[in-house]
MARGU-406078 format. One line per field, with one value per residue: x, y, z of N, C-alpha, C in turn; residue in one letter; residue number from 1. Coordinates in steps of 0.1 Angstrom, whole numbers. Layout:
// MARGU-406078
n_east: [X,...]
n_north: [Y,...]
n_up: [Z,...]
ca_east: [X,...]
ca_north: [Y,...]
ca_up: [Z,...]
c_east: [X,...]
c_north: [Y,...]
c_up: [Z,...]
resn: [A,...]
resi: [NUM,...]
This chain:
// MARGU-406078
n_east: [893,919,933,937,948,953,952,949,971,1005,1016,991,972,988,994,968,962,982,972,948,955,969,950,934,950,961,958,955,941,943,965,998,1026,1030,1025,1047,1068,1067,1071,1097,1110,1103,1117,1144,1143,1138,1158,1158,1158,1135,1103,1067,1037,1004,969,963,975,967,960,985,997,980,987,1015,1017,1001,1019,1040,1030,1023,1048,1055,1070,1059,1034,998,988,1012,1028,1028,1043,1034,1033,1015,1003,990,977,945,944,969,968,946,952,968,951,930,945,948,970,986,980,1003,1002,1026,1037,1043,1068,1063,1074,1084,1063,1065,1075,1102,1135,1138,1111,1103,1119,1111,1085,1089,1102,1083,1062,1076,1073,1072,1073,1076,1058,1064,1053,1063,1055,1039,1060,1080,1104,1119,1147,1154,1175,1187,1166,1164,1188,1183,1162,1174,1192,1176,1163,1138,1112,1113,1093,1082,1058,1057,1039,1033,1056,1072,1103,1115,1146,1167,1193,1206,1198,1171,1138,1120,1137,1149,1141,1130,1110,1090,1060,1041,1020,1001,980,957,960,984,1021,1031,1006,987,961,945,965,994,1026,1048,1082,1112,1143,1144,1141,1124,1104,1094,1085,1063,1047,1038,1024,1003,990,977,953,964,977,1001,1003,1018,1044,1079,1090,1106,1100,1074,1075,1089,1072,1049,1062,1067,1042,1031,1016,1001,1005,980,961,976,969,947,954,957,982,986,974,956,946,927,945,953,968,959,968,965,971,997,1009,1005,1020,1048,1047,1043,1064,1086,1086,1089,1112,1113,1088,1091,1112,1099,1080,1097,1108,1084,1079,1101,1096,1071,1079,1083,1060,1063,1076,1058,1048,1025,1026,1040,1073,1084,1109,1135,1162,1178,1170,1177,1166,1132,1102,1069,1033,1016,1014,1020,1005,1005,991,994,972,936,919,933,937,913,906,923,914,890,900,911,889,878,897,894,910,917,917,928,925,954,962,948,949,953,955,938,915,900,872,869,892,886,865,876,899,904,920,934,958,984,990,1002,1013,1005,977,976,985,963,943,950,961,963,964,974,974,1003,1013,1027,1016,1008,1008,1030,1014,993,1008,1019,997,989,1010,1007,981,985,1006]
n_north: [1404,1400,1425,1437,1461,1483,1509,1544,1561,1558,1559,1570,1586,1609,1619,1625,1646,1666,1669,1681,1705,1717,1719,1738,1760,1765,1785,1780,1753,1739,1727,1734,1749,1729,1705,1707,1706,1679,1667,1672,1661,1634,1629,1630,1608,1586,1587,1600,1625,1641,1645,1642,1647,1630,1628,1601,1568,1552,1576,1583,1563,1565,1591,1588,1573,1587,1610,1597,1593,1618,1630,1618,1594,1570,1557,1557,1523,1512,1485,1474,1460,1444,1433,1405,1398,1420,1453,1467,1493,1498,1487,1498,1524,1517,1505,1525,1545,1538,1518,1488,1461,1438,1411,1397,1367,1356,1346,1320,1318,1344,1361,1379,1393,1378,1383,1362,1357,1381,1383,1362,1370,1394,1385,1377,1398,1422,1448,1482,1493,1488,1480,1474,1457,1459,1435,1433,1438,1425,1411,1400,1393,1421,1438,1426,1426,1453,1456,1442,1458,1482,1475,1467,1491,1496,1514,1515,1513,1515,1501,1509,1508,1488,1483,1499,1508,1485,1468,1458,1440,1460,1484,1506,1496,1509,1527,1516,1524,1544,1561,1559,1549,1554,1547,1561,1552,1545,1519,1511,1513,1540,1564,1589,1590,1592,1590,1597,1592,1601,1594,1604,1608,1624,1654,1665,1647,1652,1677,1676,1658,1677,1693,1676,1667,1690,1699,1702,1726,1753,1761,1752,1749,1760,1795,1800,1778,1783,1808,1798,1781,1798,1814,1798,1791,1814,1829,1853,1868,1872,1853,1831,1821,1804,1788,1758,1731,1705,1672,1666,1663,1665,1657,1668,1667,1677,1702,1691,1663,1666,1677,1654,1636,1645,1644,1617,1605,1608,1585,1566,1548,1533,1521,1504,1488,1475,1461,1445,1429,1416,1402,1382,1366,1357,1340,1314,1301,1290,1267,1249,1227,1230,1254,1277,1288,1320,1335,1352,1357,1379,1401,1428,1442,1439,1449,1449,1451,1429,1394,1368,1337,1310,1282,1247,1237,1243,1234,1229,1257,1266,1253,1266,1291,1287,1282,1308,1323,1311,1319,1343,1361,1386,1383,1384,1380,1375,1405,1417,1395,1371,1388,1381,1371,1392,1413,1437,1435,1413,1424,1444,1434,1413,1390,1362,1355,1328,1324,1308,1306,1329,1323,1301,1314,1329,1312,1298,1313,1336,1364,1377,1406,1425,1447,1476,1478,1454,1433,1410,1389,1388,1381,1357,1341,1343,1330,1305,1298,1293,1273]
n_up: [686,665,646,610,611,640,648,637,634,644,677,685,702,711,683,675,692,684,657,660,672,653,633,645,646,620,592,563,546,524,498,503,522,542,527,509,526,537,513,507,532,527,506,513,535,518,498,474,447,441,453,450,462,465,465,471,468,447,430,426,410,387,378,374,351,332,332,318,293,284,281,261,263,265,242,230,223,226,243,279,303,333,368,374,399,417,425,417,407,396,372,358,348,326,310,306,292,267,263,260,282,297,316,338,348,384,410,430,457,464,457,438,405,384,370,352,346,335,311,296,291,278,253,240,240,236,254,260,284,319,346,378,406,440,459,490,507,498,473,443,421,417,410,387,371,365,353,330,317,312,293,273,270,282,300,333,361,396,417,449,471,490,503,516,530,529,521,495,490,504,493,491,482,457,447,424,399,372,383,412,431,460,490,513,527,554,563,554,556,567,577,564,567,540,510,490,470,446,436,422,404,382,367,346,348,374,370,353,368,388,372,363,385,393,377,351,350,358,384,407,400,399,397,376,360,354,340,317,305,299,282,260,251,247,269,288,322,331,319,325,349,345,324,308,304,297,298,329,363,393,419,444,475,509,533,558,553,546,570,588,573,577,603,610,598,615,631,613,610,634,632,609,619,640,625,612,631,642,617,616,638,631,610,621,615,589,593,592,570,554,542,518,521,523,503,515,513,500,509,528,546,561,555,559,558,561,566,545,536,519,508,499,485,477,495,519,524,528,552,570,569,582,607,614,615,640,658,658,638,618,582,549,512,491,481,451,438,411,382,359,369,378,375,361,344,327,315,299,287,264,258,273,298,305,336,356,383,396,396,413,438,441,444,466,488,515,537,570,593,599,620,637,662,673,702,722,731,713,688,697,695,668,657,669,660,632,630]
ca_east: [899,933,928,947,953,948,952,950,983,1016,1014,978,968,997,992,956,962,990,966,938,961,974,938,929,959,964,947,953,942,945,978,1008,1038,1030,1029,1059,1077,1067,1078,1112,1112,1102,1129,1156,1143,1138,1170,1157,1159,1122,1090,1054,1026,992,958,963,986,962,962,1000,999,975,995,1028,1015,998,1032,1050,1023,1022,1060,1058,1079,1049,1022,987,992,1026,1026,1033,1042,1032,1032,1002,999,992,966,937,947,981,965,935,956,973,938,924,952,948,981,982,984,1008,1006,1037,1036,1053,1073,1054,1082,1085,1051,1069,1082,1117,1141,1134,1099,1103,1127,1102,1074,1093,1105,1067,1053,1082,1068,1079,1075,1075,1054,1066,1047,1070,1043,1037,1072,1091,1111,1126,1158,1150,1185,1187,1152,1168,1200,1177,1156,1184,1199,1165,1157,1126,1111,1110,1088,1081,1046,1063,1029,1034,1071,1080,1113,1122,1158,1171,1210,1210,1191,1157,1128,1114,1150,1155,1135,1129,1100,1083,1049,1041,1008,1000,966,956,963,998,1033,1029,994,982,948,947,977,1003,1037,1058,1096,1120,1155,1144,1135,1112,1091,1091,1077,1051,1039,1032,1013,994,984,968,946,974,983,1015,1003,1028,1058,1087,1087,1113,1092,1061,1080,1094,1059,1042,1069,1067,1028,1027,1005,1005,1002,965,956,983,963,938,960,962,992,986,962,959,936,928,950,961,966,957,978,964,978,1012,1012,1006,1031,1059,1047,1044,1077,1097,1085,1090,1124,1107,1077,1098,1120,1090,1075,1108,1109,1074,1081,1111,1088,1061,1087,1081,1048,1068,1080,1046,1048,1013,1028,1052,1081,1090,1125,1138,1175,1184,1163,1186,1154,1120,1091,1056,1021,1010,1022,1014,1005,1003,989,997,962,927,913,942,934,898,906,931,904,881,909,913,876,877,907,893,921,912,924,924,932,965,957,937,951,958,945,931,904,893,861,874,902,881,855,882,910,898,931,938,973,988,996,1001,1018,995,964,981,984,949,933,954,966,958,973,971,980,1017,1014,1037,1010,1007,1013,1036,1005,988,1020,1019,983,991,1019,1001,969,989,1018]
ca_north: [1401,1406,1431,1440,1474,1486,1522,1552,1564,1555,1569,1577,1598,1621,1624,1633,1660,1675,1672,1691,1718,1721,1723,1751,1771,1766,1792,1774,1737,1735,1724,1746,1747,1716,1694,1709,1701,1665,1662,1673,1652,1621,1626,1627,1594,1576,1591,1604,1640,1648,1638,1648,1642,1632,1624,1586,1559,1549,1587,1584,1554,1570,1603,1585,1567,1598,1616,1591,1595,1634,1634,1610,1583,1560,1563,1547,1512,1504,1474,1477,1449,1446,1423,1398,1397,1433,1459,1469,1506,1498,1482,1506,1535,1511,1502,1538,1554,1528,1511,1472,1455,1425,1406,1388,1358,1358,1334,1317,1321,1359,1367,1391,1389,1377,1386,1351,1359,1393,1380,1353,1378,1403,1379,1374,1409,1436,1459,1494,1500,1477,1485,1463,1459,1453,1431,1428,1439,1413,1413,1391,1398,1434,1443,1419,1431,1466,1455,1439,1470,1492,1468,1467,1505,1495,1521,1506,1520,1507,1504,1503,1511,1478,1478,1511,1506,1471,1470,1447,1441,1474,1494,1508,1494,1520,1534,1509,1527,1560,1566,1548,1552,1551,1549,1565,1547,1543,1505,1508,1515,1553,1569,1604,1586,1588,1600,1589,1600,1595,1598,1602,1616,1630,1667,1666,1640,1659,1691,1670,1653,1688,1698,1666,1668,1700,1702,1706,1740,1757,1768,1745,1749,1772,1807,1799,1768,1789,1817,1791,1777,1809,1821,1788,1791,1830,1832,1863,1864,1873,1841,1820,1817,1796,1779,1742,1729,1691,1663,1666,1660,1673,1649,1673,1666,1688,1706,1682,1652,1671,1677,1641,1630,1649,1637,1601,1602,1608,1573,1554,1538,1525,1514,1494,1481,1468,1451,1434,1421,1406,1393,1371,1358,1351,1331,1301,1295,1285,1253,1241,1222,1234,1267,1280,1297,1332,1338,1369,1357,1389,1412,1432,1448,1434,1458,1446,1453,1416,1382,1359,1323,1304,1268,1237,1234,1251,1225,1234,1270,1267,1248,1277,1303,1284,1284,1321,1327,1306,1324,1358,1367,1391,1379,1389,1375,1381,1418,1415,1380,1369,1399,1374,1368,1405,1415,1448,1431,1407,1434,1453,1428,1399,1380,1354,1350,1320,1329,1297,1308,1339,1316,1293,1323,1335,1303,1290,1322,1347,1371,1384,1418,1428,1461,1477,1479,1442,1428,1399,1380,1386,1375,1343,1336,1342,1318,1292,1295,1287,1266]
ca_up: [671,661,633,604,617,653,649,625,635,652,686,681,711,709,671,674,700,676,646,666,675,638,625,651,644,607,583,551,547,510,496,508,528,549,517,504,537,536,501,512,541,522,497,522,540,507,492,459,446,441,456,446,469,458,476,473,462,433,423,423,398,374,374,368,339,325,329,308,281,282,279,248,267,258,235,227,214,232,253,291,314,349,378,375,412,419,429,404,400,388,357,352,340,313,300,301,284,253,263,259,292,294,329,340,361,396,416,444,470,466,452,426,392,385,357,343,339,326,299,289,285,269,242,234,237,235,260,261,298,329,360,387,419,449,467,505,513,492,460,435,416,410,404,375,363,363,341,315,313,308,280,263,269,287,311,346,371,407,428,462,481,500,505,521,540,526,515,487,491,511,486,493,472,453,441,413,386,368,394,422,436,474,495,527,532,569,566,550,567,572,575,563,564,526,506,481,466,435,438,411,402,368,369,337,353,385,368,347,379,393,361,362,399,394,365,338,349,362,397,417,396,403,388,363,352,350,328,304,298,295,271,251,247,246,277,298,337,336,316,330,360,341,314,312,293,293,306,344,372,407,427,453,488,517,544,569,550,546,582,592,565,583,617,612,591,623,636,604,613,645,626,601,627,647,616,608,644,641,606,619,648,624,602,628,607,576,596,590,555,546,535,510,529,513,502,518,514,493,516,540,556,556,560,553,567,562,566,535,539,505,510,489,477,481,506,531,527,535,566,579,569,594,620,616,622,653,666,656,632,605,571,535,501,488,476,440,434,397,375,351,376,381,366,350,334,318,306,289,281,258,258,286,297,313,348,365,397,402,399,425,450,440,448,479,497,523,547,584,594,605,624,650,676,679,712,722,732,699,681,699,691,655,655,673,652,620,631]
c_east: [912,931,939,955,947,947,953,964,992,1015,1001,974,976,995,979,956,970,981,952,944,966,962,934,939,962,954,945,953,944,960,986,1020,1041,1034,1042,1071,1079,1074,1092,1118,1114,1114,1142,1155,1143,1152,1169,1155,1146,1111,1077,1043,1011,982,955,973,980,963,976,1003,993,982,1009,1028,1011,1011,1040,1043,1024,1034,1063,1069,1072,1039,1012,991,1004,1020,1033,1032,1041,1031,1017,994,1000,978,958,943,962,977,956,941,962,961,934,931,956,961,976,987,990,1009,1017,1036,1047,1059,1067,1061,1085,1072,1053,1073,1096,1122,1138,1120,1095,1108,1116,1092,1077,1096,1091,1061,1062,1076,1078,1082,1070,1072,1054,1061,1058,1059,1045,1051,1084,1096,1118,1140,1157,1161,1189,1176,1158,1179,1193,1169,1163,1189,1189,1158,1142,1123,1107,1106,1082,1065,1055,1054,1029,1046,1079,1090,1120,1135,1163,1187,1215,1205,1177,1149,1122,1126,1155,1151,1135,1120,1093,1071,1047,1025,1009,986,967,962,977,1008,1032,1016,993,965,944,958,986,1016,1043,1072,1103,1133,1156,1136,1122,1100,1086,1081,1064,1042,1032,1021,1001,985,975,963,953,980,997,1018,1016,1042,1065,1085,1094,1106,1080,1066,1084,1081,1052,1047,1066,1053,1023,1015,1010,1002,988,959,964,977,953,942,964,970,992,974,965,945,937,931,957,957,962,968,977,971,994,1015,1015,1017,1044,1060,1051,1059,1088,1096,1086,1100,1119,1096,1083,1106,1110,1082,1083,1108,1097,1075,1089,1104,1077,1065,1085,1070,1053,1074,1069,1045,1037,1015,1041,1062,1085,1103,1127,1154,1182,1179,1174,1177,1141,1109,1078,1045,1012,1017,1015,1015,997,1003,993,984,948,919,920,939,922,900,912,922,894,888,909,901,874,885,905,903,915,922,921,930,945,963,945,940,954,947,937,917,895,883,863,883,895,870,862,894,905,907,933,951,973,996,994,1003,1008,981,966,978,970,941,936,960,958,967,967,979,995,1018,1023,1030,1007,1015,1021,1026,997,997,1019,1006,983,998,1012,989,973,1001,1012]
c_north: [1408,1412,1434,1452,1477,1501,1531,1556,1557,1564,1578,1587,1609,1627,1629,1645,1670,1677,1682,1703,1724,1725,1738,1762,1774,1774,1787,1758,1731,1734,1734,1742,1734,1703,1694,1703,1687,1660,1662,1665,1638,1618,1623,1612,1585,1576,1592,1619,1645,1637,1646,1640,1642,1627,1610,1580,1556,1564,1587,1577,1559,1581,1600,1580,1579,1607,1610,1592,1610,1637,1625,1598,1569,1566,1553,1535,1504,1493,1477,1466,1452,1433,1417,1397,1413,1440,1466,1482,1508,1495,1491,1518,1530,1511,1517,1547,1546,1521,1496,1467,1441,1420,1396,1380,1360,1345,1332,1320,1335,1368,1380,1383,1389,1381,1376,1353,1370,1390,1372,1361,1388,1396,1376,1387,1423,1448,1469,1500,1487,1483,1473,1466,1451,1448,1427,1428,1430,1418,1402,1396,1410,1440,1438,1424,1446,1467,1451,1451,1480,1487,1469,1481,1503,1503,1514,1516,1511,1512,1500,1509,1501,1475,1489,1507,1492,1476,1456,1448,1455,1486,1495,1505,1507,1530,1526,1512,1541,1566,1555,1555,1547,1554,1551,1562,1543,1529,1502,1514,1529,1559,1584,1602,1582,1594,1591,1598,1592,1602,1596,1610,1624,1642,1670,1659,1645,1671,1686,1664,1665,1693,1690,1665,1679,1705,1702,1719,1742,1761,1764,1743,1762,1784,1805,1788,1776,1799,1809,1787,1787,1814,1812,1790,1805,1834,1842,1860,1864,1858,1831,1814,1806,1789,1766,1736,1714,1684,1663,1663,1668,1661,1655,1670,1679,1690,1695,1669,1656,1670,1663,1634,1632,1643,1624,1596,1599,1594,1562,1544,1528,1517,1501,1484,1470,1456,1440,1424,1411,1396,1380,1363,1350,1339,1316,1294,1286,1271,1244,1238,1225,1245,1269,1291,1307,1333,1350,1369,1370,1403,1416,1438,1443,1444,1457,1448,1440,1405,1372,1344,1315,1289,1260,1235,1242,1247,1230,1247,1274,1264,1260,1289,1300,1285,1299,1328,1324,1313,1338,1365,1372,1388,1384,1381,1380,1393,1414,1403,1381,1379,1391,1373,1381,1408,1426,1445,1421,1414,1440,1447,1414,1388,1374,1351,1338,1325,1319,1299,1319,1333,1308,1300,1327,1325,1297,1300,1330,1353,1375,1395,1417,1442,1463,1478,1465,1438,1414,1387,1378,1378,1360,1336,1335,1330,1306,1288,1287,1278,1251]
c_up: [672,647,625,608,630,656,637,623,644,663,686,690,710,694,670,680,690,664,649,667,662,631,631,648,630,598,569,550,532,508,496,513,536,540,512,514,538,524,501,521,536,512,503,527,529,499,477,458,447,445,455,454,463,470,480,465,447,424,418,411,387,370,369,354,328,322,317,294,277,278,267,251,263,253,233,220,220,243,267,301,326,356,376,389,418,425,416,398,398,372,351,344,326,305,296,293,269,253,263,273,291,310,329,353,371,400,429,458,472,463,442,413,392,372,348,336,331,313,291,283,276,253,233,229,235,240,261,276,307,342,370,400,431,461,481,512,508,478,454,431,409,404,390,364,356,351,328,311,306,296,268,262,272,298,322,355,384,414,439,474,492,506,512,532,538,516,508,486,494,504,489,482,469,447,429,400,383,378,401,428,451,479,509,533,546,571,561,560,574,569,574,561,550,520,498,477,453,437,424,412,390,370,359,342,365,383,361,358,386,385,363,373,399,382,351,338,357,376,405,412,400,392,376,353,345,339,316,298,293,283,259,244,246,254,286,313,339,330,321,341,358,327,317,299,289,302,319,349,384,416,440,467,496,526,554,566,549,560,589,585,574,596,618,606,603,632,627,606,624,641,618,609,634,638,611,620,644,628,611,629,642,615,608,619,598,581,593,573,547,538,529,518,519,515,503,520,509,500,528,550,551,563,551,563,566,561,557,539,525,508,496,479,484,495,519,534,533,551,575,579,582,607,624,621,636,663,666,651,620,594,558,524,496,476,465,435,419,389,367,356,381,371,356,341,324,309,295,282,277,259,272,286,307,324,360,381,403,405,412,438,452,447,463,489,504,532,558,585,602,608,636,663,680,692,711,724,719,689,684,696,677,651,658,664,639,619,631]
resn: [M,I,K,L,I,K,S,T,F,Y,N,E,K,I,T,K,K,K,L,C,N,F,I,M,K,T,E,Q,M,S,I,G,K,N,V,S,Q,F,E,N,D,F,S,K,W,Q,G,R,K,Y,S,V,M,F,N,S,G,S,S,A,N,L,A,L,V,Q,V,L,V,N,L,G,K,I,K,P,G,D,S,V,G,F,S,A,L,T,W,A,T,N,V,M,P,I,I,T,M,N,L,K,P,I,P,I,D,I,E,T,D,T,L,N,I,S,S,K,K,V,I,E,S,Y,N,K,H,K,F,K,C,L,F,I,T,N,L,L,G,F,S,D,D,I,D,N,I,R,K,F,C,I,S,K,K,I,L,L,I,E,D,N,C,E,S,L,G,T,E,Y,K,G,E,K,L,G,N,F,S,L,A,S,T,F,S,F,Y,V,G,H,H,L,S,T,I,E,G,G,M,V,C,T,D,D,K,E,I,D,T,M,L,R,I,V,R,S,H,G,W,D,R,H,L,T,L,D,E,Q,S,A,L,R,K,K,Y,K,V,D,D,F,Y,G,K,Y,T,F,Y,D,I,G,Y,N,F,R,P,T,E,I,Q,G,F,L,G,S,D,Q,L,K,Y,L,D,A,M,V,S,K,R,E,T,N,Y,K,K,F,E,K,I,Y,L,N,S,D,F,I,K,M,D,T,S,K,L,T,K,I,S,N,F,A,F,P,L,I,C,K,D,K,K,T,R,D,N,Y,I,E,L,A,K,K,A,E,V,E,I,R,P,I,V,A,G,S,I,N,N,Q,A,F,F,G,K,Y,V,S,K,K,F,L,L,K,N,A,E,M,V,H,N,N,G,F,Y,F,G,N,N,P,D,L,T,E,K,E,I,Q,I,L,V,K,T,F,S]
resi: [1,2,3,4,5,6,7,8,9,10,11,12,13,14,15,16,17,18,19,20,21,22,23,24,25,26,27,28,29,30,31,32,33,34,35,36,37,38,39,40,41,42,43,44,45,46,47,48,49,50,51,52,53,54,55,56,57,58,59,60,61,62,63,64,65,66,67,68,69,70,71,72,73,74,75,76,77,78,79,80,81,82,83,84,85,86,87,88,89,90,91,92,93,94,95,96,97,98,99,100,101,102,103,104,105,106,107,108,109,110,111,112,113,114,115,116,117,118,119,120,121,122,123,124,125,126,127,128,129,130,131,132,133,134,135,136,137,138,139,140,141,142,143,144,145,146,147,148,149,150,151,152,153,154,155,156,157,158,159,160,161,162,163,164,165,166,167,168,169,170,171,172,173,174,175,176,177,178,179,180,181,182,183,184,185,186,187,188,189,190,191,192,193,194,195,196,197,198,199,200,201,202,203,204,205,206,207,208,209,210,211,212,213,214,215,216,217,218,219,220,221,222,223,224,225,226,227,228,229,230,231,232,233,234,235,236,237,238,239,240,241,242,243,244,245,246,247,248,249,250,251,252,253,254,255,256,257,258,259,260,261,262,263,264,265,266,267,268,269,270,271,272,273,274,275,276,277,278,279,280,281,282,283,284,285,286,287,288,289,290,291,292,293,294,295,296,297,298,299,300,301,302,303,304,305,306,307,308,309,310,311,312,313,314,315,316,317,318,319,320,321,322,323,324,325,326,327,328,329,330,331,332,333,334,335,336,337,338,339,340,341,342,343,344,345,346,347,348,349,350,351,352,353,354,355,356,357,358,359,360,361,362,363,364,365,366,367,368,369,370,371,372,373,374,375,376,377,378,379,380,381,382,383,384,385,386,387]
C-alpha cells in the first residue's frame, strides 16, 4: 500500500539511534534546554523573533486564542472569523471561550479564503479577529487579506500547521500575521511525534504564551519578567513558585520533543524540496478534467504533505475512491471538510452558514499523501491511478 506517511522521522534509522543515545545520556526529560534550543532554531528558520513550543499543534491553537483573551485583545462575545475548511481544533477554542465563530467560505482552486470572501463576511459580521488556515500547503491572496485586516484593525492570526515551508511571493506562510501556529505531528512536515509551536514578533504575546503553556505561572519567564510580575502582584519568591497569574494549562513539551525538533530541522529544507518536486510531478493529474486544478501561481515554493483532488461531482469522487482502493492508495477527506457538517459545530452553534464552496469540497474531495520518502515508482503509480 502507498501510505500517507512511510516513516516517523526523516532519515529514520539514524534518527532513532540518535534518539536512543539522547535518552540514555540525558538526565532531565521534562521541559528544559533542548526545548529552548529548538525554539531558537525554529525562530531562525521561520524568520520570526519568538517561538514557543507546545505539546501539539492543537494546544498551540488553543493557547494562542487564550493569550488574545488574557491580554484583552478579544473578549467574550466578540466575533472571530475563520476558514470554513479547516481543522476542528481551530474552531473549538473560539467556542469554548464564548467568542462567536464566523466561518468564511473558501475558493475551490486554492482551498483557502480569499480577500474577496473575507470582505464579504466582514461586511455582515464585523469580526474582531481572523484565524486563517493555510490549508494543505496552499494560500489565496493572503497579502491582500493582511492589508484589509490592518485597515480595519482586525487581529490576524494564522494556522500554518499544514503549510510549513510554503512561500507566497517569496514570503513564508506563517509570517503574515500577529502570530502563527505550527504542528510537528508525525504525519506533518517535521515530526517530533507530537508537538507544536507558536511564532510571533510581539514580546507581550511571547511572554503570555509561556504563562499560558505552564499553568498560568511564571516559571519559564526571564528573571526580569518574573520580578516584574511578582512586584506587581506583591508576591515573594517563596509563594512565587506556586502563584498563577492568568488562565493557563499544562501544554509543555518534553526534552525528547525538543531534541527531535532541532535534529529534524536540519533536514527540513531537503524535505520541503522533495515535497515540492513530488508536487510538480503530481500536477500531471490535473490534466484530467475530472479534477479542479489548484492555483499555485503566486506560490514561489510549495510545501504540502498531501495532494488534493476535488472532483466535479460526488459520483466521480466515489469512482476514484474505488480506484484508490484497488491500487492500494491510502486516502483521506479534505481535512475536516465544511465546518457546517461537523457534529460538534452543530451542537454548539445553532446558526447555519452558507458555505457553497466548502460544501462542494467536503462532498467531492479527497487527498493522498505527499511525503519525502515516496519512491519514483510510487509516484508513477499515483499519477497513473488518477490520470
